[in-house]
Every structure is written in structure tokens, then in C-alpha cells.
C-alpha positions as CSV (number, residue, x, y, z in Angstrom):
1,M,100.4,96.2,90.1
2,P,97.7,98.7,91.1
3,S,98.7,101.8,93.1
4,R,97.4,100.3,96.4
5,P,98.3,96.8,97.5
6,L,96.0,94.2,96.1
7,A,96.8,92.3,99.3
8,P,99.5,90.4,97.5
9,A,99.0,87.2,99.5
10,T,95.3,87.2,98.5
11,V,96.7,85.9,95.1
12,R,99.1,83.6,96.8
13,H,96.3,82.3,98.9
14,F,94.4,81.3,95.9
15,V,97.2,79.1,94.6
16,R,99.4,79.2,97.7
17,H,102.7,77.5,98.7
18,A,101.7,75.6,101.8
19,V,100.9,72.0,102.4
20,R,100.1,69.9,105.5
21,T,98.9,66.2,108.0
22,T,97.7,64.0,110.7
23,V,98.3,64.6,114.4
24,T,99.5,62.3,117.0
25,G,98.4,62.4,120.5
26,A,101.6,64.1,121.7
27,A,101.1,66.7,118.9
28,V,97.5,67.5,120.1
29,L,98.9,67.9,123.6
30,A,101.3,70.5,122.2
31,L,98.4,72.6,121.2
32,L,97.3,72.9,124.8
33,T,100.8,73.8,126.1
34,P,102.5,77.1,125.7
35,P,105.8,76.8,123.8
36,P,109.0,76.8,126.1
37,G,109.9,80.2,127.4
38,A,106.6,81.7,126.2
39,A,105.5,83.9,129.2
40,A,102.0,85.1,128.1
41,A,100.3,87.8,130.1
42,R,97.1,87.0,131.9
43,A,93.9,88.8,131.2
44,D,92.9,88.9,134.8
45,R,95.9,91.2,135.5
46,L,94.4,93.7,133.0
47,P,91.5,96.2,133.4
48,H,88.5,95.1,131.4
49,R,88.4,98.4,129.6
50,Q,92.1,98.8,129.1
51,G,92.9,101.8,127.2
52,V,95.5,102.1,124.3
53,H,98.8,103.8,124.9
54,W,100.1,105.2,121.6
55,Q,103.8,105.3,121.3
56,P,106.5,105.8,118.5
57,C,106.3,102.7,116.3
58,D,110.0,101.9,116.6
59,R,109.2,101.1,120.4
60,I,106.6,98.6,119.4
61,L,107.6,97.0,116.0
62,H,110.3,94.4,115.9
63,P,111.9,94.8,113.4
64,A,110.8,98.4,113.0
65,P,110.3,99.7,109.4
66,P,111.2,103.3,108.6
67,L,108.0,105.1,109.5
68,D,107.4,108.8,109.8
69,P,106.5,109.6,113.5
70,D,104.7,112.7,112.3
71,I,102.2,110.4,110.4
72,A,101.8,107.3,112.5
73,D,102.2,105.9,115.9
74,C,101.7,102.4,117.3
75,A,100.2,100.5,120.3
76,V,99.6,97.0,121.7
77,R,96.2,95.9,123.1
78,Q,96.2,92.7,125.1
79,V,93.2,90.4,124.3
80,P,92.2,87.0,125.7
81,R,93.6,84.1,123.7
82,D,90.4,82.3,124.4
83,H,87.5,84.6,124.6
84,T,85.4,82.0,126.5
85,R,88.0,82.4,129.3
86,P,88.5,86.1,129.5
87,G,90.7,85.6,132.6
88,G,93.2,83.4,130.9
89,E,96.3,83.9,128.8
90,T,96.4,86.9,126.4
91,V,97.8,87.8,123.1
92,G,99.2,91.2,122.2
93,V,97.5,92.7,119.2
94,V,99.6,95.3,117.6
95,M,98.0,98.4,116.0
96,L,99.2,101.4,113.8
97,R,97.4,104.6,113.8
98,H,97.6,106.9,110.7
99,R,96.6,110.1,112.4
100,A,93.9,112.4,111.0
101,T,95.5,115.2,109.0
102,D,92.9,117.8,110.1
103,P,92.3,117.1,113.8
104,A,90.0,120.0,114.2
105,R,87.5,118.3,111.9
106,R,88.2,114.7,113.0
107,L,85.1,112.4,112.9
108,G,86.7,109.5,114.7
109,S,88.6,106.2,114.0
110,L,88.4,104.0,110.9
111,F,89.7,100.5,111.4
112,V,91.0,98.8,108.2
113,N,91.9,95.3,107.2
114,P,93.5,94.2,103.8
115,G,92.3,90.6,103.9
116,G,94.1,87.3,103.4
117,P,93.4,85.8,105.9
118,G,96.8,86.4,107.4
119,Q,97.7,89.8,106.0
120,S,99.3,92.5,108.1
121,G,97.2,95.6,108.5
122,L,100.1,97.9,109.8
123,H,101.6,99.0,106.5
124,F,98.1,99.0,105.0
125,A,97.1,101.7,107.4
126,Y,100.4,103.6,107.0
127,R,99.8,103.7,103.2
128,A,96.1,104.6,103.5
129,Q,96.4,107.3,100.8
130,K,96.5,104.4,98.3
131,Y,92.9,103.6,98.8
132,L,91.4,106.5,100.9
133,T,90.8,110.0,99.6
134,P,92.5,113.1,101.3
135,E,89.1,114.1,102.7
136,V,88.7,110.8,104.5
137,L,92.4,111.0,105.7
138,A,91.8,114.5,107.0
139,R,88.7,113.4,109.2
140,Y,89.7,110.0,110.4
141,D,92.4,108.3,112.3
142,V,93.0,105.2,110.1
143,I,93.9,102.3,112.3
144,G,95.4,99.0,111.0
145,F,96.2,96.0,113.1
146,D,97.9,92.7,112.8
147,P,95.2,90.2,113.6
148,R,96.0,87.5,116.2
149,G,98.5,85.0,114.9
150,V,99.6,87.4,112.1
151,G,102.8,89.4,111.7
152,Q,103.7,91.2,114.9
153,S,100.7,89.8,116.8
154,A,102.1,86.5,117.9
155,A,102.5,85.1,114.4
156,V,101.7,81.5,113.8
157,K,104.8,79.8,112.4
158,C,105.1,76.1,111.7
159,F,108.9,76.1,111.0
160,A,111.8,77.6,112.9
161,S,113.7,78.5,109.6
162,Q,113.3,78.7,105.9
163,E,115.8,75.8,105.4
164,E,113.6,73.6,107.6
165,A,110.5,74.5,105.6
166,D,112.3,73.9,102.3
167,T,113.4,70.4,103.4
168,A,109.9,69.5,104.7
169,L,108.1,70.7,101.5
170,E,110.5,69.3,99.0
171,G,108.7,68.0,96.0
172,K,105.4,69.8,96.8
173,R,103.7,71.4,93.7
174,E,101.0,74.0,93.5
175,A,99.1,72.0,90.9
176,P,100.6,68.5,90.7
177,L,99.9,66.7,87.4
178,T,101.7,63.4,87.6
179,R,101.3,60.6,90.1
180,A,104.8,61.2,91.4
181,E,104.1,65.0,91.8
182,T,100.8,64.2,93.5
183,A,102.4,61.6,95.9
184,A,105.1,64.1,96.8
185,T,102.5,66.8,97.4
186,L,100.4,64.6,99.7
187,R,103.6,63.6,101.6
188,A,104.7,67.3,102.0
189,G,101.1,68.0,103.3
190,R,101.4,65.4,106.0
191,T,104.8,66.8,107.0
192,Y,103.6,70.3,107.0
193,T,100.5,69.8,109.2
194,A,102.6,67.7,111.6
195,A,105.0,70.6,111.9
196,C,102.2,72.9,112.6
197,A,100.9,70.6,115.3
198,R,104.3,70.7,117.0
199,A,105.2,74.3,116.6
200,G,101.9,76.2,116.1
201,G,101.2,76.5,119.7
202,P,97.9,76.9,121.7
203,L,96.8,79.9,119.6
204,L,96.0,77.4,116.7
205,A,92.6,76.6,118.4
206,H,91.7,80.3,118.6
207,M,92.3,81.7,115.1
208,S,88.7,82.0,113.8
209,T,87.3,85.1,112.2
210,A,85.0,85.5,115.2
211,D,88.0,85.6,117.5
212,V,89.4,88.5,115.4
213,A,86.0,90.2,115.6
214,R,86.0,89.9,119.3
215,D,89.5,91.3,119.5
216,L,88.3,94.2,117.3
217,E,85.6,95.0,119.8
218,L,88.3,95.3,122.5
219,L,90.4,97.6,120.2
220,R,87.3,99.8,119.7
221,R,87.0,100.2,123.4
222,G,90.7,100.8,123.8
223,V,90.7,103.7,121.5
224,G,87.5,105.2,123.1
225,A,85.2,104.9,120.0
226,D,81.5,104.6,120.7
227,R,81.0,102.6,117.5
228,L,83.3,100.6,115.2
229,N,83.9,102.3,111.8
230,F,85.5,99.7,109.6
231,A,86.6,99.2,105.9
232,G,87.4,95.5,105.0
233,F,88.9,94.4,101.8
234,S,88.7,90.8,100.5
235,Y,88.7,88.5,103.5
236,G,88.5,91.7,105.5
237,S,84.9,91.8,104.4
238,M,84.3,88.6,106.4
239,I,85.8,90.3,109.6
240,G,83.5,93.2,109.1
241,A,80.3,91.1,108.5
242,T,81.2,88.9,111.6
243,Y,81.8,91.9,113.8
244,A,78.5,93.5,112.6
245,N,76.5,90.4,113.7
246,L,78.4,89.8,116.9
247,F,78.2,93.4,118.0
248,P,75.3,95.1,116.0
249,G,74.8,97.7,118.6
250,R,78.4,98.9,118.3
251,T,78.6,98.9,114.4
252,G,79.0,102.2,112.7
253,A,80.1,102.8,109.2
254,L,80.9,99.6,107.4
255,I,82.5,99.3,104.0
256,L,83.1,95.8,102.5
257,D,85.1,95.8,99.3
258,G,85.9,92.5,97.3
259,N,83.5,90.4,99.3
260,V,83.3,86.8,100.5
261,D,80.1,84.9,100.7
262,P,80.0,84.4,104.5
263,L,77.2,81.9,104.6
264,L,78.8,79.7,101.9
265,R,82.2,80.0,103.4
266,M,81.1,78.9,106.8
267,T,78.9,76.0,105.7
268,N,80.6,74.4,102.6
269,G,84.2,75.1,102.0
270,L,84.3,72.9,98.9
271,E,81.6,74.7,97.1
272,Y,83.0,78.0,98.1
273,D,86.4,77.2,96.7
274,R,84.9,75.6,93.5
275,R,83.0,78.8,92.9
276,R,86.2,80.9,93.3
277,A,88.0,78.8,90.7
278,A,85.0,79.0,88.3
279,G,84.8,82.7,88.8
280,A,88.4,83.2,88.0
281,E,88.0,81.1,84.9
282,E,85.1,83.3,83.8
283,V,87.0,86.5,84.2
284,L,89.9,85.0,82.2
285,T,87.5,84.0,79.4
286,A,86.1,87.6,79.5
287,F,89.7,89.0,79.1
288,L,90.5,86.6,76.1
289,R,87.3,87.5,74.3
290,R,88.0,91.2,74.9
291,C,91.5,90.6,73.6
292,A,90.1,89.0,70.4
293,R,87.9,92.0,69.8
294,N,90.7,94.5,70.4
295,Q,93.8,93.1,68.7
296,E,95.3,96.6,68.2
297,K,95.5,97.0,71.9
298,C,96.0,93.4,73.0
299,A,99.4,92.0,71.8
300,F,98.5,88.3,72.1
301,G,97.0,85.6,70.1
302,A,97.4,86.8,66.4
303,G,93.6,86.9,65.9
304,D,92.7,83.9,68.2
305,P,93.6,84.5,71.8
306,V,91.5,81.7,73.0
307,A,93.3,79.1,70.9
308,A,96.7,80.5,71.7
309,F,95.9,80.5,75.5
310,D,94.8,76.8,75.2
311,A,98.0,76.0,73.3
312,I,100.1,77.4,76.2
313,R,98.1,75.5,78.8
314,R,98.4,72.3,76.9
315,R,102.1,72.7,76.5
316,L,102.6,73.4,80.2
317,R,100.8,70.2,81.1
318,Q,103.6,68.4,79.4
319,G,106.3,70.0,81.5
320,P,108.0,73.3,82.3
321,L,108.6,75.9,79.6
322,A,111.7,78.0,79.3
323,L,111.4,81.6,78.3
324,P,114.0,83.5,76.3
325,D,115.0,85.5,79.4
326,G,115.9,82.3,81.2
327,R,113.0,82.0,83.4
328,T,111.1,78.7,83.7
329,V,107.3,78.5,84.1
330,D,105.5,75.4,85.1
331,F,101.7,74.7,85.0
332,G,101.1,75.8,88.6
333,G,103.2,78.9,88.3
334,F,101.5,79.8,85.1
335,G,98.0,79.9,86.7
336,E,99.4,81.9,89.6
337,Q,100.9,84.5,87.3
338,V,97.8,84.8,85.2
339,L,95.6,85.2,88.3
340,G,98.0,87.8,89.7
341,R,97.7,90.1,86.7
342,L,93.9,89.6,86.5
343,S,93.6,90.5,90.2
344,A,95.7,93.7,89.6
345,G,93.6,94.6,86.6
346,D,96.9,94.6,84.6
347,L,95.5,93.4,81.3
348,P,98.3,94.8,79.1
349,G,100.9,93.0,81.4
350,L,98.9,89.8,81.1
351,A,98.8,90.1,77.3
352,G,102.6,90.6,77.3
353,L,103.2,87.6,79.5
354,L,100.9,85.3,77.3
355,D,102.6,86.7,74.2
356,A,106.1,85.7,75.4
357,L,104.8,82.2,76.5
358,H,103.1,81.6,73.2
359,G,106.2,82.6,71.3
360,A,108.1,80.1,73.4
361,V,105.6,77.4,72.5
362,L,105.7,78.1,68.8
363,K,109.5,77.8,68.9
364,A,109.3,74.3,70.5
365,S,109.2,71.9,67.5
366,A,108.3,68.9,69.6
367,P,107.1,68.1,73.2
368,R,109.9,68.2,75.7
369,S,111.4,64.9,76.8
370,K,111.3,63.7,80.3
371,A,115.0,64.3,80.7
372,A,114.5,68.0,79.5
373,D,111.6,68.4,82.0
374,R,113.8,67.1,84.8
375,Q,116.6,69.5,83.7
376,A,114.2,72.4,83.6
377,S,112.8,71.6,87.0
378,A,116.3,71.4,88.4
379,A,117.0,74.9,87.1
380,V,114.5,76.3,89.7
381,P,116.5,77.6,92.6
382,G,116.2,75.2,95.6
383,P,117.1,75.6,99.3
384,G,120.8,75.2,98.7
385,P,123.4,73.9,101.2
386,L,122.5,74.3,104.8
387,Q,124.6,77.1,106.3
388,E,123.4,79.9,108.4
389,R,119.7,79.4,109.1
390,S,117.5,82.2,107.5
391,A,114.1,83.4,108.9
392,Y,111.1,81.4,107.9
393,R,109.2,83.4,105.2
394,G,106.0,81.4,105.2
395,N,102.6,82.6,106.4
396,D,100.8,79.8,108.2
397,S,98.0,82.0,109.7
398,A,95.9,81.7,106.5
399,D,95.6,77.9,107.0
400,A,95.0,78.4,110.8
401,V,92.0,80.5,110.0
402,N,90.6,78.7,106.9
403,C,91.1,75.2,108.1
404,G,89.8,76.1,111.6
405,E,86.5,77.3,110.3
406,K,85.8,76.3,106.6
407,P,84.3,72.8,106.6
408,Y,85.5,70.5,103.9
409,G,84.9,66.9,105.2
410,L,87.4,65.2,102.8
411,R,90.3,63.0,103.7
412,A,93.6,63.9,102.0
413,G,93.5,60.9,99.6
414,A,90.3,62.4,98.0
415,W,91.9,65.6,96.9
416,P,93.5,64.3,93.6
417,A,90.1,63.2,92.3
418,L,88.6,66.5,93.3
419,A,91.3,68.3,91.5
420,E,90.6,66.3,88.3
421,R,86.9,67.2,88.5
422,W,87.5,70.9,89.0
423,E,90.1,71.1,86.2
424,R,87.5,69.8,83.7
425,T,85.3,72.8,84.4
426,S,88.0,75.4,85.4
427,P,91.1,74.2,83.4
428,T,93.4,77.1,84.3
429,F,92.7,77.5,88.1
430,G,90.6,74.4,89.2
431,R,93.5,72.1,90.0
432,A,95.5,74.6,92.0
433,Q,92.4,75.8,93.8
434,A,91.6,72.3,94.8
435,F,95.1,71.5,96.1
436,D,95.2,74.9,98.0
437,A,92.8,73.5,100.5
438,L,94.8,70.2,101.1
439,P,96.1,71.3,104.5
440,C,92.6,71.3,105.9
441,A,92.4,67.5,105.4
442,T,94.9,67.0,108.2
443,W,95.0,70.3,110.0
444,P,95.7,69.9,113.8
445,V,92.5,71.8,114.7
446,P,89.8,71.0,112.0
447,A,86.7,73.1,111.4
448,G,84.4,73.0,114.5
449,H,87.1,71.7,116.9
450,G,88.4,75.2,118.0
451,T,86.4,77.7,120.0
452,G,84.4,80.7,119.1
453,A,83.8,80.3,115.3
454,Y,80.6,82.2,114.1
455,A,78.4,80.8,111.3
456,G,75.5,83.2,111.4
457,P,72.8,84.5,111.5
458,W,74.1,87.3,109.2
459,D,71.0,89.7,109.4
460,R,71.2,91.2,112.8
461,P,69.9,94.9,112.7
462,V,72.5,97.6,112.8
463,A,72.2,101.4,113.0
464,R,73.7,102.2,109.6
465,T,73.5,100.8,106.1
466,A,76.6,99.0,105.1
467,L,78.3,99.8,101.8
468,V,79.1,96.6,99.8
469,V,81.4,97.0,96.8
470,G,82.0,94.4,94.2
471,N,83.9,94.4,90.9
472,R,81.9,92.8,88.0
473,L,85.2,91.1,86.8
474,D,86.8,90.1,90.1
475,P,88.8,86.9,89.7
476,V,89.5,86.3,93.4
477,T,86.1,87.0,95.0
478,P,83.3,86.6,92.3
479,Y,80.8,89.4,92.0
480,S,78.2,86.9,92.9
481,F,79.8,86.8,96.4
482,A,79.2,90.6,96.8
483,V,75.6,90.1,95.8
484,A,75.3,87.4,98.4
485,M,76.9,89.6,101.1
486,A,74.5,92.5,100.4
487,A,71.5,90.2,100.5
488,L,72.5,88.4,103.7
489,L,73.2,91.6,105.8
490,S,70.2,93.3,107.5
491,D,70.8,96.6,105.8
492,A,73.3,97.0,103.0
493,R,73.6,98.8,99.7
494,L,75.5,97.1,96.8
495,V,77.7,99.1,94.5
496,G,78.9,97.4,91.4
497,A,82.2,98.5,89.6
498,D,82.4,97.6,85.9
499,M,86.1,96.8,86.0
500,Y,88.7,94.0,86.1
501,G,90.6,93.3,89.3
502,H,90.3,92.6,93.0
503,T,88.7,95.3,95.1
504,A,87.9,98.8,93.8
505,M,88.7,101.5,96.4
506,G,91.7,103.5,95.3
507,L,91.4,102.1,91.8
508,N,88.0,103.6,90.8
509,K,87.2,107.3,91.1
510,C,83.4,106.7,91.2
511,V,83.7,104.2,94.0
512,D,86.1,106.6,95.8
513,R,83.6,109.4,95.7
514,L,80.8,107.2,97.0
515,A,83.0,105.9,99.8
516,T,84.1,109.4,100.8
517,R,80.5,110.7,100.9
518,Y,79.5,107.6,102.8
519,L,82.3,108.1,105.5
520,T,82.0,111.9,105.8
521,E,78.4,112.7,105.2
522,G,76.5,109.4,105.9
523,A,75.3,109.4,102.2
524,V,74.2,106.0,100.8
525,P,74.3,105.5,97.0
526,A,71.1,104.9,95.1
527,P,70.0,101.3,94.7
528,G,71.4,99.7,91.5
529,T,74.4,102.1,91.4
530,V,77.2,100.7,89.0
531,C,80.4,102.6,88.7
532,P,82.2,102.6,85.3
533,A,85.9,101.7,84.9
534,D,88.1,104.8,84.9
535,A,89.6,103.8,81.5
536,P,89.1,101.1,78.9
537,P,90.6,97.9,80.2
538,L,93.1,97.6,77.3
539,G,93.8,101.3,76.9
């Protein structure tokens, strides 16, 4: 893993663990009714320009992680649940402030978001030294926040316990291959979205990126900043771009790293996801070719890494593969692990994983029998007997955001054929990426049915040039997305990074220097700037 979080769930979101369904009339009614015992505050009881009261984090966060009070403090800012009804019910958005280390030279506040959607920004701000330089930390209060429906900010949860989720999602696969696996995955999808309709609550209809951007405007006011300075990573770039176009007159410094294509995302979810799968496949191909050229440094493939990788993938399509250390890998898990290492820029680790898998393939003298496949699948730990209920570990906010604003226009039954098509052009990632969006076929609040989503325009004039950073070999958000983002915004400067991995700040010294000068001096890099990798990808 890199030194700063790659936003771990960014990888899980690509080939994620959730599936979902249709909604009955009673379930729709549940969306409009607060859950029992939920006493939400009302915005009309709050001053319009409510300030922020910073407190020790252990008074705000529940449970409270061990945080140094000399470094950070926390606050809650109430925001309207529905921004079209500012006098209605509210949601408490939780913030963490990593205080400037040199208050005498402080320039202001810098809000940050790690992406997802659905990732917490609290720990991300607390560990800001992982991606911001000491000079930036000296001169800015770095403020992270849990967006509405995430983490400590009224998290959207579709199940009451992990046991309930495990039972509901039994049989679900990341990348189902057989008819039986596909049928089980579709059933689990219907069960999942029905659970979200029952338990998700009224916030489900107000989870768009624009809702988060409008919350961010209230957070800006709350901390007393004249303009919003913002650094958004991965999906966080979508939050930043949306804010800049909803509140162009209040936009200050804007850094977008690991970008989405906002226009494509908001107009064609299928094509957006297909390009993500194709982009990941291109980065994988680049790695395998580099590995072939540098066999001294890449311990995989015995001279032909492409052929060896294809052999692993073909074998996993027949059934799970047991490794010498006792672990079992299936086709979907294989794609997820490969993507995770590519996203972290961990090419030596990827080579080691593939070498172990290829060795296991070579030791197998014949395809596994169906009985062996069933035995291997049974070896994967399941939910176990129902005893004491454990906390639900899922993150349903990602689906609430994506399905609520990314248009797909497909019924659930069309997903298997879509996966077949995508696998033909993106054989490692296409199938899983297609099924990742299955929840949106039956999500309780489909795209366009909630309130407040923003789909453009994206070129409203702002006071400062935005800094758009894109890795040339990013397997999660293709470099073409960064090019599109820079072209869409009214005033943006694109900086390329010639490196593997998802996002660059904290992982590339050249990018860090440019970001530091941008934030502390207002300096904008020259057009066409490309930062080299800090070291050769394979050492």
C-alpha cells in the first residue's frame, strides 16, 4: 500500500460487495418517513449562518478513535436534509480540523475529501501529512468531513447487523460466471435493495453530489472562510467540480487529483463504467508488457508474463484456486486483488501475487472437478451460527450516491448480457465492473427521482485556476477522465504524472512541489507539465 490511503474503498467500489431490488409501495412510503425514534433537528430552529463550535473529538465522535487533541478537534454542523426545504429536517455533518502548525502564518482552511463515494474524511484529515507537505500543513487548517449519509454523519445502512446482511446476500458473487451464480447474485440484488428501501430512511432521496456540495457551502460559512479551498481525490474531484459550478463566486484554490469525468458520469453511467473497466485493462496490459521487458526485476511469467496471466485467468474461470498458504482465490477476488495492487502502484507486490498464482496453476495437472470447486468454495469463511449480533460492516452510501444520480436505464435482467459483452473487451475487470452497478437497476430512488442532482454546466467562471492532476497509468479513474475534467472546467491547468497508481499527491515529489506552490503562493504550473515517477516502477 502507498504511504497515504488510496481511499481503500475506491478499489472495493470498483468490484464491490453490495447487491440490491424492486420497491413496494410500502417501501417507498418508508423513504418519506423518519425511522422510529429518530428525532431530527429542524433547520428553522438554527441560525442561517450558524457558526461551528470546535470541541475535543472524543465529545463528538462515537466511537471515538484515539486522536491527539493537540493536533485536531471536531465539530458538527447541521445542514438541511433537503436543500429545497431549508426549514425542514436536518442532518448533522461531522468535521475534523487538523490545525495549522504555524498559526502566525496561517492562510486559511483547506477542506479535503478522499473520494468513494462514501469514504470518511475524518481520519483522512487527521493523517494529512500523508499527502500534504509540511509547508501546507503549517499554513492551513485541514478540514475533513463525513459527507451526509457517511460514517458519523447519519450513515446510510441497509441492515441492522452483519449477520442479517450475510444471510440476505448469501450466494452473491462479485463476478458471477455460471447460471447458478448469476441467478443467486440477481436474487441477492433484489433482497439488498428491498432492505435499503425499508431501512435506508428518508435521506436516501437526498444523497447526490450536489447535496454534498451544498452542505460544503454551509461548512465554509460555518468556519468563517470567505472562499472554499478544496482538495478532492478520486470521487472527491466530483464534489469539487460540482461546488465550483454551484458556487463559482465562493470558490478559491481547487485541487482535483484522480479525476472523474463529470459530464459522462452524470449523463451515461453505463459508458462511464465501461471506460473505467477498459482503462484498468489498459494499465494491466502496460504492466505485463513492462514486466516482460524487465524480467530481472519482475518475478513473474518466465519470459512471457502475458501468456502466464492469461493462463491464471482461464484457470480461475473453471473454479477457485487454492494457494500453498491455504488461501482460496476465485475469479472475482482475483480481479479485485490485481486492481488493488495496481491502484496502490505496488508492481512488485502484484508480480509476487501473480507468480504464486501461476505456480499453483502449473501444479494443477487437470481442471478441478465440480466437487472440488464446491469444496473450495465451502472453505471460504461464511457468516457462521447466529449468536451475538455484530455491527454491520457494509457501506451503502456509495450506492445511494451512484444509483441516485448516475443514469443506467437497464433492468436487472439485462446485466448478465452486459457483463458478457464487457468481459470480451476487458477480460479481467469487465464482468465485475458490470455487476458492480447491478444495484442501480432496482435502487429505491433511481437517478432523477431524488432532489438536487447537478448535471452541468461545468464551465462557470471562477476566480482561480483549478489544478487538475492525473496519473498516466491510473487503473481506477483513467487519465482521459482528467483530460476531460480540465477541458470542462472554465479555468483549469492539467498536470500529468507519469506513474502507476490512483492519485498522485503524497506519492510524487514533483506533484507535491507543484501543489504546495499552488496553495501557498498561488503559482500555476506551465501548460503541458508532466511529472516523472519518483523511481522506476519495478525498482
